[in-house]
Every structure is written in structure tokens, then in C-alpha cells.
C-alpha positions, 0 to 999 in steps of 0.5 A: 853650314856656310849658309848658317854661318853667314846668317849668324854672322850678319845678324850679329853684326847688325846687333853690334852696330845697333848697340854701339849706335844707341849706347849713349842715348838716355833711354830712361826718358820717354823721348829717349826710349820711345822717340830716340831722343827726337834725333832721327834724320831723313835717311834713317827715317826712310830706311826704318819706315820702309823696312818696318813695312817690308817684311815677310807678310809683305814679301811672301804674301804679296808675291803669293797674290802676284803668283795668282793674279799678276801685276794688278796687286802692285796697287798695294805698293805704288798707291802707298807712295801717294799716301806717304806724300799726303802724310808728309804734307798734311799730317806730319806738320800737325803731329810735330807741331803738337809734339806728339809721341803717339797718335792717340795723344792728339786724340786726347787733346782734340777730344778727351782721355776716353777717346785716346784710351779707346784708340790705344786699346784698338791699336794694341788689340790689333797688334796682338791678335792680327799683325804681330802673329801674322808677321811671326807666322809668315817669317817662320814659314819663310825661314823654316822653308829656306833652311829646311828646319824640319829636316835639319832637326828631324821634327814635323813641319808643325813643330818646326813652325812653333820653334821658329816662331818663338825664336824670332819672337824672343830675338825681336822682343829683345831688340824692341823691349830692351833697345828702344826705338833708336836700336830698332831704327838703326838695325832697320836701316842696316837691314834695309840696305841688305834687303834692297840688295837681296830683294833685287837679286831674286828677280834678277836671278829669276829672270836669268833662269828663264832667259838663258842667262840674260835679264832682258831676254828673261823679261821678254820671255816672261811678258810674252808667255804671260801677258795676262799677268801684266795688266794693272786693271784686272777683272771684276773678280780680282782681289783688288778690283780697279774701282777699289782704288778710288774707294777703300784702297786709298783710305787703307793706305792713308791709315797705314802710312799716316796714322798707324803708330808702328809706321808714323812713330819714325817720322814723329822722332824726326829732329825737325819737320824738314828731315821728317818730310825728306825722309817720307818723300825718299820712302815714297819714291823707293816705294814706287820701286817696291813691285820689283821686289814684292810683285815681279818674283811672284810672276816669275814663280808662276812662269816656273812653277804653275801647277807645282805648288800647293798654295800661292804663299809658297811661291816666293820661298820656292823661287828663292830656293830655285834660283839663288846660288847656295853661297848667298842663301845665308846672307839673304836669309839673314836679311829676310830675318832682319825684315821679319824682326823689323816689322815685329819689333817695330809694332812691339815697340809701338805697343810698349809706347802706347801702353806706357804713355796712354794707359799706364801713366793715364790710369794706373800711376799718373805720378809715375816717373818717366823711368817707371813708365818705360819700365812698365811699358817694357813689362807689357811688351813681354806680355804682348810678345808672348801672346802673339807667339802663342797665336801665330802658329794657328794662322796656317789656314788664313783665307785669301792668302796672308796679305789679303787676310791681313788687309781685310781684318785690319779694317775692323780698326783702321777705318774708325781710327782714320775717321776720327783723326781726319775729322779731328784735324779738319774741324774745330767743334766736333765733340768727344762723344762723336768720336766715341760713337764713330769708333763703336759704329765703325768697329761694330758695322765692320765686324757685322759685315765680316760675320755675314760674309763668312758665316751667313750669306757668302762672299759673292752676296756682299760688296768688296771689303775695300768698298765697305771700308769706304762706305763706313768711312763716309757713314762715320764722318756723317755721324760725327758731323751730325752729332757736332751740329747737334751738340758742338764743343763749347770752345773751338779746338786750337792746336798748340805749338809745343816747340819741341822741334822746328816745324819749318817745312822742306822747301821742295816738299810740294814739287817733289810730292807732285812729281811722285804722284805723277810718276805713280799715275804714269806707271799705272797707266803704262800697264793698263790693258 
């Protein structure tokens, strides 16, 4: 009962603070609702970006992979820091110069309305069919396990899962649809602090449990007993072979941190470029420490439970139940609940933005007022949330574990979108038809690959999906360049400065970015065996 009361109390406290912080924001305008009035500072941007990323599909899924494979899966965390640095140096200045609300808005300016619509549709379908259901499922699994929902309500595990999915979905929808981006960002920042504290407590208590009360002793015991789990390179059968770091891994990271609307929308809402770059650099540095929260607990769970768990995705909830003192269970569950809501409501808020700005106003009502656009976006958000809640419980048997499954299926839209954004910024005469062809070829070829892999020839007969992503990226770039040579734009593209925010860069952005890259390389080399 104490755990439940602390859970409810902390959750309500976050909601009240978010409401008080946003009640003066004019959310009847697009900038007010979708970008928090372009007023976010570095700390808020960093906190919101990190918590949007760090949710249960990450905590549960990546720790599950670490349980099976060890520290090599830290590539998903440490290499993200490099992608964030590239985003801060290359993409963010261009986004803010163009005064963008959504990434597809740039594609309209660079190519045409049709390209923007195709990309918006890809984002929306990916969110509803892939990302949002996985966030809901993984969150429901963690909350249901921690609170023992089936036993508490005397229902089956399946029924408890459905109830928890809908509970999370409804609360997250209220935040995202009716609160706007600033409510999401403020609640994210508060929860980020709690998640960092709570997330660090789990490995601390875990190491103390296996080290007879000593953290250092526990770490020495863990390394000595499981040296194979501390190899950053891994073998050829690893889920993240070392060679993929130089191919598809960095492309996936750059798409996620540089073009994914749910992530980059926080930086688009920066009050100026300096704050945006400082926020992203802070996020990149903290991201390097991510494996302590999303990898180390999985290895600790392996040491404690190997052979006792039905599947790897149970590793993190099992460790929490085993090592966390009962008095802290409610607090940590509330923080974890905040992380679940963050990823869910951030993607949902971005979906509302994409639909309202890029589809409704473009095709349904070009003369619509900003208040009308916001209203229709909210209605679409309700539809999207219900769709995701209906799909989520059916992900129980996801292949490769939750995190691996999420990364693989995301490739169906991530690489085509990244290709046309990068080529769009680096060239001036590639025409719109080239972008459209690249979208259809990228999506089509990747779906063919997945079909062959899972229904025809099997996994061992085809290259790793990250290698395939890199191959398709290069192929799409070549296709666009060939079409551009054959049928170039009549006029070269010029990115206009809208002067919505100051784009004077942070003077320390390059040395800080270089330091982060060097630190990532050092960490990776240190654990190489």
C-alpha cells in the first residue's frame, strides 16, 4: 500500500508542476502548442530529449539484450552520443535557420508538397504500428510485473496487460494531446531527474547484493565471474556485430537523433541555436553514461538469475523486485511510469504536430486558423492513441526481444527518410522526383528483405539488417544523384533564414563535441578484448 501511495503521489506532483508551468503558454497557436512558444532552454531540452529516448522499451529491452549478450549492446547508447554531436553541428543550425516546426516542412521547401506528405505518412504509420504499441507493451509489462497487477486484481496476465496498456495510454494521451509540447517537456525534465536517480539505484543495489554489501566488491565479483560479458567487440553471432558500427549503426543513430520528429522537436523548440546546441551536447555527454542504467543491470541479472528466467526481457523487472527495498518500489515505479509516458506522449505529440501542420492544413483546410489546426491535430491524436492501444497487447511474442525488434522494423522508414534529408541539405539541384523514388525504393527493398528473412530463406542466409540498411542508404543516394544528373532542378535550392530565432552558434560547440567523440572511442577501446 505504501508503494502504491508513493507512486500516485509522485505522479500527481509531476502533473501539477507541469500544469503550473504551462498555464500561461498560448497553446491556441502552432508555435505555442507544438513548440512551447520556441522558449526551451538547454536544461529542458537535454532532459526532455533523454527521457523521450529512455523509456521501458529501452530499459527493459536493452537490459534484456545485455542479459543475453553482455556489454557489447552498449553500442546503442555510446554511439548515440556521436550522432547527437553531428546533429548539433550540422542539422540543428539548418533546422533553426529555416524556422521549422516539423522535419517534413524542410522537405516541402527543398523538394515539394508530395515529398513532405509521403514522409509525414511514413512517420505517422511508424509511430502507430511500431513505436507507440511497443512503448505501451513494454511499459505495461514492467508496471504489471512490479505491482503484481494480476494477483492484485485477481485477473489473468493477459487481462492485466490490456488494463495496464489502456491505463498508460489514456494518461499519456491527456498529457500529449491536451497539454502540448511544453507540458510534455516540463514533465519529462522532472521525471528525467527521478529516472537518473532511480535508474542508478538499481545497479548500485544489485552490485551490493552480489558483493556482500560492497559496490566495488560486487563489481569485481561480476567481472571476474563473467568476463565474456564485458567484451565490447563480441562475436560474429552477436546482435550487434562489430562491423555494423561502421555501416548501418551510425545511420540508425543519425536518423533517430537527427531526423526523428519525436526527438528533434525538442531542439526545434529552442529559444536560440546556442541553447539548442548546449542542450544537445549535455544530452550527448549524459548518454555516454547510459550503459550504467540500460546495460549493467542486465549483466547483474545474468549473474543472479541465469537459467531462472523464461525470456531475457524479464531480466530488469526481476532484478528490481529482487534488490530494491520495498519502501522505494513506489517511487521507482512512478519514475518508470514517467519514462513510459514520456516516450508515448512525445511520439503522440509529434504525431499530432505532423498531422495538423503537414496533412490537415495542407490538404483538408488550407485556410484553417491556427486554433483549428491545433484542434484537428488533437482529434487525430485521439484516433492514433486508440489504434496504438489496440495493437500493443499483440506484441507479446516479438522476435529478438523488444529492443532488437524495434530497431529492425524501424528500418522500413528510417533509412529512406534519412537519405532524402541528407541529400536534400548537401545538394542544390536534386529534383523532387528523386526523393519520391528514393522513398518507395527504400521502403520497398527493405520490406522485401524482411519478407525473405522471415518467410523464405531464413536469417542465416542474408546479411545483418544493419548492413542491409547501409547498402540501401548508398543505393538510394546513388538513385537520387543519377536522377539529379538526368533531370536536375531548374533553380538551385537556397535555404532562407526566417529569423524566428537567433542562429549564432555556441562558441564551445566544436571543442565540446570533439571531446565527447574522443571519450566514446576511449570507452569502446577500453572494453575491447
